[in-house]
C-alpha positions in Angstrom: -0.2 0.2 0.1 1.0 3.5 -0.9 0.6 6.5 -2.4 2.8 6.8 -6.3 5.3 4.6 -4.7 5.5 6.7 -1.3 4.3 5.2 2.4 2.0 7.5 3.9 1.3 7.7 7.8 -1.6 10.0 9.2 -1.8 11.2 12.8 -4.2 12.3 14.6 -4.1 14.3 17.8 -7.5 14.0 20.1 -8.8 15.1 23.3 -12.6 14.2 23.9 -13.6 13.3 20.1 -15.6 10.3 20.3 -18.2 11.4 18.5 -16.2 12.2 15.7 -13.2 9.9 15.6 -14.8 6.6 14.0 -15.9 9.2 11.0 -12.8 10.7 10.4 -10.2 7.5 10.6 -13.1 5.2 8.7 -12.8 8.0 6.1 -9.2 7.9 6.1 -8.9 4.1 6.3 -11.4 3.8 3.4 -9.4 6.2 1.1 -8.4 4.8 -2.2 -5.5 5.8 -4.8 -7.2 7.5 -7.5 -5.6 6.1 -9.7 -5.8 2.5 -8.3 -8.1 0.7 -5.5 -5.5 0.9 -3.2 -5.6 2.0 0.1 -3.8 5.4 0.3 -2.7 5.6 4.0 -0.8 3.1 5.0 -1.3 3.5 8.9 -3.2 5.6 10.9 -2.0 6.6 14.5 -4.4 8.7 16.8 -3.0 9.6 19.7 -5.5 10.1 22.7 -4.9 12.9 24.5 -6.0 12.4 28.1 -9.6 11.8 27.0 -12.1 11.1 29.5 -14.7 9.4 26.6 -14.0 6.5 24.7 -12.1 8.6 21.9 -9.3 5.7 22.0 -11.5 2.4 22.0 -14.0 4.1 19.1 -10.5 5.2 17.2 -9.0 1.6 17.4 -12.5 -0.3 16.7 -12.5 2.3 13.4 -9.1 0.8 12.2 -6.3 3.2 13.4 -3.5 2.6 16.1 -3.9 4.5 19.1 -1.3 5.7 22.1 -1.7 7.8 24.9 -0.6 11.2 26.1 -1.8 11.9 29.4 -0.2 15.4 29.3 -2.6 17.9 28.0 -1.8 20.2 25.2 -1.6 19.8 21.0 1.7 19.8 21.0 2.6 16.7 23.2 0.0 14.3 21.2 1.6 15.6 17.9 5.2 14.3 19.3 3.6 11.6 20.6 2.3 10.1 17.6 5.7 10.8 15.8 7.2 8.7 18.6 4.7 6.2 17.8 6.0 6.3 14.4 9.8 6.6 14.9 9.8 3.7 17.0 7.4 1.4 15.6 8.1 -2.2 13.8 7.2 -1.0 11.1 9.8 1.7 8.6 9.3 5.2 8.9 6.4 6.6 6.6 8.1 8.7 3.8 5.2 11.6 4.0 3.1 12.4 7.1 0.0 13.7 7.5 -1.2 15.9 10.4 -5.2 16.3 10.7 -7.5 17.3 13.6 -9.9 14.5 15.1 -13.3 16.7 14.5 -14.1 15.8 11.1 -13.5 19.8 10.3 -11.3 18.7 7.3 -12.3 17.2 4.0 -9.6 14.2 3.5 -10.4 13.5 0.0 -8.4 16.1 -0.4 -5.4 14.6 0.6 -4.1 13.4 -2.5 -3.8 17.1 -3.9 -1.5 17.7 -1.1 0.4 14.8 -1.0 0.8 15.5 -5.2 2.5 18.9 -3.8 4.9 17.0 -1.7 6.1 14.5 -4.2 6.7 17.6 -7.2 9.3 18.5 -4.6 7.9 20.4 -1.4 8.8 20.0 2.3 5.4 21.1 4.2 2.2 21.7 2.5 -0.3 23.2 4.4 -4.6 22.8 3.8 -5.5 26.9 3.7 -8.8 27.3 4.3 -10.0 29.1 2.0 -13.2 31.0 2.9 -15.1 30.4 -0.2 -14.9 26.6 1.0 -15.9 27.1 4.2 -19.5 25.6 5.5 -21.3 28.6 7.5 -19.5 29.0 10.9 -17.1 26.6 10.6 -15.1 28.9 11.7 -15.6 31.6 14.4 -14.3 34.9 13.6 -11.7 35.1 16.6 -10.4 32.1 14.6 -10.4 33.7 11.5 -8.8 36.8 12.8 -6.2 35.2 14.8 -5.0 33.3 11.4 -5.3 36.5 9.5 -3.2 38.5 12.2 -0.6 35.5 12.5 0.1 34.7 9.1 0.8 38.5 8.2 3.1 38.8 10.6 4.9 35.3 9.4 4.9 37.1 6.1 6.0 40.3 7.3 9.4 39.2 9.4 10.0 36.1 6.8 8.6 37.3 3.4 6.8 33.8 2.7 3.4 33.6 1.3 1.6 32.1 4.4 -2.1 32.4 4.6 -3.6 30.3 7.2 -2.2 28.1 10.1 -4.3 25.2 9.0 -4.0 22.1 11.2 -4.6 20.0 8.2 -1.1 19.4 6.7 1.7 16.7 5.1 5.2 17.1 5.6 8.4 14.6 4.6 9.3 12.5 7.1 12.6 13.8 6.7 12.0 17.3 6.8 10.0 16.5 10.4 13.2 15.5 11.9 15.7 18.1 10.5 13.5 20.4 12.2 13.1 18.9 15.6 9.8 19.8 17.0 9.5 21.4 20.4 6.4 23.0 20.7 4.2 21.0 23.4 0.5 23.1 23.1 -0.5 25.5 21.1 2.5 26.6 19.3 2.8 23.5 17.1 1.7 24.7 14.1 3.2 27.7 13.4 6.3 26.3 14.7 6.5 23.5 12.1 5.9 26.5 9.4 8.1 29.2 10.4 11.0 26.2 11.0 10.9 25.0 7.7 10.9 28.9 6.3 13.7 29.8 8.3 15.8 26.8 6.9 15.4 27.8 3.1 12.9 24.3 2.8 10.1 24.6 -0.1 6.6 25.4 1.5 3.3 25.9 0.1 -0.4 25.7 0.4 -3.3 24.1 -1.0 -6.6 25.6 -0.5 -9.0 23.1 1.3 -13.0 22.9 2.5 -13.7 23.6 6.4 -16.6 21.8 7.5 -18.5 22.3 11.0 -17.0 20.5 13.6 -18.2 17.6 15.2 -18.4 18.7 18.9 -17.4 21.5 20.7 -13.9 23.1 20.2 -11.8 22.7 23.1 -10.1 25.7 21.6 -12.1 28.3 20.1 -15.4 27.1 22.3 -14.3 28.6 25.5 -12.7 31.6 26.7 -9.8 30.1 28.0 -8.7 28.1 25.2 -9.1 31.2 23.0 -6.9 32.8 24.8 -4.1 30.2 25.5 -4.2 29.7 22.1 -3.4 33.9 21.1 -0.5 33.6 23.8 0.8 30.0 22.4 0.9 31.4 18.9 2.3 34.7 19.1 4.3 33.5 21.5 5.7 31.0 19.5 6.4 33.3 17.0 8.7 35.7 18.9 10.5 33.1 20.4 11.4 31.3 16.7 12.5 35.1 15.8 14.5 35.3 18.6 16.0 32.1 18.5 16.7 31.8 14.6 20.5 32.0 14.6 20.8 29.0 16.9 17.7 26.8 15.1 19.8 27.1 11.9 23.2 26.0 13.4 21.1 22.7 14.9 19.6 22.2 11.9 22.9 22.1 10.0 24.3 20.1 12.7 21.1 17.7 11.9 21.4 17.7 8.5 25.2 16.9 8.9 24.7 13.5 10.7 21.5 12.2 8.7 24.0 12.7 5.7 26.2 10.5 7.3 26.3 7.1 6.5 24.8 5.0 9.2 28.3 2.6 9.4 29.9 6.2 10.6 27.1 7.8 12.9 28.4 5.5 16.2 31.8 7.1 15.9 30.9 10.7 15.8 28.5 10.0 18.8 31.4 9.0 20.9 
């Protein structure tokens, strides 16, 4: 199973998504390559992020591999999902997709995003096009926050960024190189900015946004909204300040990954 000879894994961070997670997983499991009857996605990994409902059981029944992260935080859950890929018995996938477990994304649009990776991009973000949004799919403060953060990134790094959409696809090698660290709300912006800082190829694909199933833990509460805003804008500031240090570590990581396997042990002594 693969998409155009590339293995694909999907990571879904999920906190109390019992109502939606089964639908999302089943849609991904049933997704087929446009030119064949083969499954498009090789692995669907759901990271149950301290849920108090049946999210984990529902995801497993729908066909997902489930892992647990008891520390609450979007970034915590995504990092645990990456660990599951790295330390599983299977070889790491070539392409990794992140999508929310609330059924707000149309996973049938995934092939268009994967095609952009295969064409040479390192990160493809599904930009939530205003013309492809269901009514009330995004709250006014979500739209404003996305616009403001995207505008700030464009101003600082001169890259055409229009959204911080959680539906995104990235090369596994790129994911390793940028060393994701954020544990909470700054996860999405960290990925985009680090790829841009490193001079890697970034692009966006317009995607549909549906009304989510259930209540949002972020935009649905004042506390969640404020926490997300602080996390996102704080991360932009931190990445700007620490850019030289990140680029130095990136050069080291690239050098290490390009070293033949039998010589890596010597370099770590």
